[in-house]
C-alpha positions in Angstrom: 12.7 -4.2 -8.6 9.4 -5.9 -7.7 7.2 -3.4 -5.8 5.6 -5.3 -3.0 8.7 -6.8 -1.5 9.7 -3.3 -0.5 7.2 -3.7 2.4 7.0 -6.8 4.5 3.5 -8.2 4.9 1.7 -11.3 5.9 -1.2 -12.4 3.9 -4.5 -10.5 4.3 -7.2 -13.2 4.8 -9.8 -11.0 3.0 -7.5 -10.7 0.0 -7.1 -14.5 0.0 -10.8 -15.0 -0.1 -11.2 -12.6 -3.0 -8.5 -14.2 -4.9 -9.7 -17.7 -4.4 -13.3 -16.8 -5.4 -12.0 -15.4 -8.7 -9.8 -18.5 -9.5 -11.5 -21.2 -11.6 -9.0 -23.8 -10.2 -8.1 -24.0 -6.6 -4.5 -23.0 -6.1 -2.2 -24.4 -3.4 -0.8 -22.0 -0.8 2.7 -22.4 -2.3 1.5 -21.5 -5.8 -0.3 -18.4 -4.4 2.9 -17.3 -2.9 4.8 -17.8 -6.2 2.1 -15.8 -7.9 2.5 -12.9 -5.5 6.2 -13.0 -5.9 5.9 -12.6 -9.6 3.5 -9.7 -9.2 4.6 -6.2 -10.2 4.2 -5.3 -6.6 6.2 -8.0 -4.9 9.5 -6.0 -4.1 8.2 -3.6 -1.4 6.1 -6.2 0.4 8.1 -9.3 1.3 5.8 -12.1 2.5 7.3 -14.5 5.1 7.3 -17.8 3.2 8.0 -20.1 6.1 7.0 -20.0 9.8 8.7 -23.2 10.8 12.3 -22.3 10.2 14.6 -23.7 12.7 17.0 -21.4 14.6 20.7 -21.7 13.8 22.8 -24.1 15.8 24.6 -21.2 17.5 23.5 -17.7 18.3 25.6 -14.8 17.1 26.5 -12.1 19.5 28.0 -9.9 16.9 26.1 -7.4 14.7 26.0 -5.5 11.5 25.8 -1.8 10.8 22.4 -0.1 10.8 20.5 0.1 7.5 20.6 3.2 5.2 18.1 4.1 2.5 20.0 2.0 0.0 18.9 -1.5 -0.7 21.7 -3.6 0.7 21.3 -7.4 1.0 21.0 -8.6 4.6 23.6 -11.2 5.8 22.7 -14.7 4.8 22.9 -17.8 6.9 24.0 -20.7 4.8 23.4 -24.3 6.0 22.4 -23.0 9.4 25.7 -21.3 10.0 25.6 -17.7 11.3 26.8 -14.9 9.0 30.3 -13.5 9.3 30.9 -11.2 12.3 29.8 -7.6 11.3 31.8 -4.5 12.1 29.7 -3.3 15.1 26.4 -3.6 16.9 23.2 -2.5 15.2 22.4 0.0 17.9 24.4 3.0 19.1 25.3 3.3 22.8 22.3 3.8 25.0 21.4 7.3 25.8 21.9 8.4 29.4 18.1 9.1 29.6 17.4 5.4 28.8 19.8 3.9 31.4 17.9 1.3 33.4 15.2 0.9 30.8 14.5 -2.3 28.8 14.7 -2.2 25.0 11.6 -2.9 23.1 11.9 -3.8 19.4 8.8 -2.8 17.5 7.7 -4.1 14.1 6.0 -1.8 11.5 3.8 -3.6 9.0 0.7 -5.3 10.3 1.8 -4.4 13.8 1.5 -0.6 13.8 0.2 0.1 10.3 -1.0 -1.6 7.1 0.2 -0.4 3.7 -1.0 -1.0 0.2 -0.3 0.1 -3.4 -4.0 0.0 -4.0 -5.8 3.3 -3.2 -7.4 3.3 0.3 -10.1 5.9 0.7 -9.4 6.5 4.4 -5.6 6.3 4.3 -3.8 8.2 7.1 -0.7 8.8 5.0 0.1 8.6 1.3 3.9 8.0 0.8 5.5 8.3 -2.5 8.2 5.7 -3.2 10.5 5.6 -6.2 11.0 2.2 -7.7 13.1 1.7 -10.8 12.7 5.4 -11.8 8.9 5.4 -11.3 7.2 7.0 -8.3 4.5 4.8 -6.7 2.0 5.9 -4.1 1.8 3.8 -0.9 -1.4 4.2 1.1 -0.9 3.7 4.8 -3.5 3.0 7.5 -2.6 3.5 11.1 -3.7 0.8 13.6 -6.3 2.1 16.2 -4.7 3.5 19.3 -1.2 3.5 17.8 -0.6 7.1 18.9 -1.4 6.4 22.5 0.6 3.2 22.4 3.8 4.8 21.0 3.7 7.7 23.4 3.3 5.5 26.5 5.9 3.0 25.2 8.4 5.9 24.8 7.9 6.9 28.4 8.6 3.3 29.6 11.2 1.9 27.3 14.1 2.4 24.9 12.0 1.8 21.7 13.6 0.7 18.4 11.8 0.3 15.1 12.9 -2.8 13.4 11.2 -3.7 10.1 12.2 -6.1 7.3 10.8 -3.5 4.8 13.2 -1.3 2.8 14.1 2.1 4.3 12.9 4.0 1.2 9.4 3.0 2.3 9.7 2.6 6.1 11.6 5.7 6.9 9.1 8.2 5.6 6.3 6.2 7.2 8.1 6.3 10.6 8.6 10.1 10.1 4.8 10.5 9.8 4.0 8.0 12.5 6.3 9.0 15.3 5.7 12.7 16.1 7.3 12.3 19.5 10.7 10.8 18.7 9.8 7.5 20.5 12.1 5.5 18.2 15.7 5.9 19.4 16.8 4.0 16.3 15.4 2.6 13.1 16.5 -0.7 11.6 15.5 -1.9 8.2 15.8 -5.0 6.0 19.6 -4.7 5.7 19.9 -5.3 9.5 17.9 -8.6 9.3 19.5 -12.0 8.8 18.1 -13.8 5.7 17.5 -17.3 7.1 15.7 -20.1 5.2 13.6 -17.7 3.2 12.7 -15.3 6.0 14.1 -11.9 7.2 14.9 -12.7 10.8 15.5 -10.0 13.4 18.5 -11.3 15.3 18.2 -9.7 18.8 21.7 -10.7 19.7 23.1 -8.3 17.1 21.5 -5.2 18.8 24.1 -4.6 21.4 21.8 -4.9 24.3 21.6 -7.5 27.1 19.1 -10.1 25.8 17.4 -10.5 29.2 16.4 -6.8 28.8 15.1 -7.0 25.2 11.5 -7.5 24.1 10.3 -7.8 20.5 6.7 -7.0 19.5 5.9 -8.5 16.1 3.0 -10.1 14.3 5.3 -12.6 12.5 6.8 -15.5 14.4 9.3 -15.9 11.6 10.8 -12.5 12.6 11.8 -13.7 16.0 12.5 -17.4 15.3 16.0 -17.0 16.9 14.6 -15.6 20.2 11.0 -16.6 20.7 11.6 -16.3 24.5 11.9 -12.5 24.1 8.7 -12.1 22.0 5.3 -10.5 22.7 3.2 -11.8 19.8 0.6 -9.4 18.4 -2.2 -10.3 15.9 -1.7 -9.1 12.4 -3.8 -6.0 11.6 -5.2 -4.9 8.2 -8.2 -2.7 8.4 -10.3 -3.5 11.5 -11.0 0.0 13.0 -12.5 -1.6 16.1 -9.2 -3.3 17.0 -8.0 -2.6 20.5 -4.9 -4.8 20.8 -2.4 -2.0 21.2 -4.4 -0.4 23.8 -4.9 -3.7 25.6 -1.2 -4.4 25.7 -0.3 -1.2 27.6 -1.0 -2.5 31.1 1.1 -5.6 30.3 4.0 -3.5 29.1 3.7 -1.2 32.1 4.2 -4.2 34.4 7.0 -5.6 32.3 8.9 -2.3 32.5 9.2 -2.9 36.3 10.5 -6.5 36.0 14.2 -7.2 36.5 14.2 -10.1 34.0 11.7 -10.4 31.1 12.0 -14.1 30.6 9.8 -15.3 33.4 7.0 -13.0 32.5 7.1 -13.8 28.8 7.2 -17.5 29.6 4.0 -17.2 31.4 2.6 -15.2 28.5 3.5 -18.0 26.1 1.9 -20.5 28.4 -1.4 -18.7 28.2 
C-alpha cells in the first residue's frame, strides 16, 4: 500500500514551492499529482484530484454501513449513476440527548489537524500506523483553537467525524483529539462514494434530514453532491496564528438556533 493515500490531504502551497524550486524543468499540475501518487507515501494521504466533478443525476437516499479499521473500497459511481442501495444508513439512530439538534459533519485533515510522515518538531501527536507490515510514524499538528471549537460544537450539535482517510490512521488521531466524546460517530473512507476521482461524502446516506445537516470541510470535492449544506473552511497546514475555528463559533451558535440551515448557508455562499 502506498503510504500517503491513507490520509486525505490537499496540496500544501509551501511544499509546492519547495518542489518547484528543486525541479530543473517546470512540471504541470497533473504531472505533479502523478508524481505524488507514485510516491512511497501516497496511500495514507489521498489528494483530491478534481474539484469540478459534477454531481450525479440523481441523489441517493440510501446508505452504506459505517467504516471499520479494515480498508474496504468505497462504493463507486459509474457513469454518473449512484451506487447500489446499501444495507442501512451510515449513522445509528440519534441519541435522545441529541433530539432537536442539527447534525454537523466535520472533516479531519486540513480542517482540524495536519499530518505528515516527515518529522515535525512541534507535533502534538505521533501516531504509529502499520502499512504492509511496517510501522510508520505519523506526525500530527492540531489546528489552533481546535479544543475550544470541538467542546463548543459538542454542546450545540450532534457532531460526526467524516474523513476520507483510512480508519487505521484517523481513528487513533480522533482518540487523541476528542477527549470529550464530541463525535457521536466516526466515518472513514469506506463510507465515502468514489465519484470521478474523488472521495465524496454523500450526506443523503447519513440517515438524517438534509435540511438539518451541515458539513464543515476544507475540500469542495468532498461535498460536491450537497454544496448547499456546506460551511467552507480554509485548508490549514502549520499557521499557528490561524483563528478560523474560533471565528466560526459565533456563526455556528446562530446556526444551531435556525429551523432550516439552507437560507443561512445560502447567504454565506453569497458573501
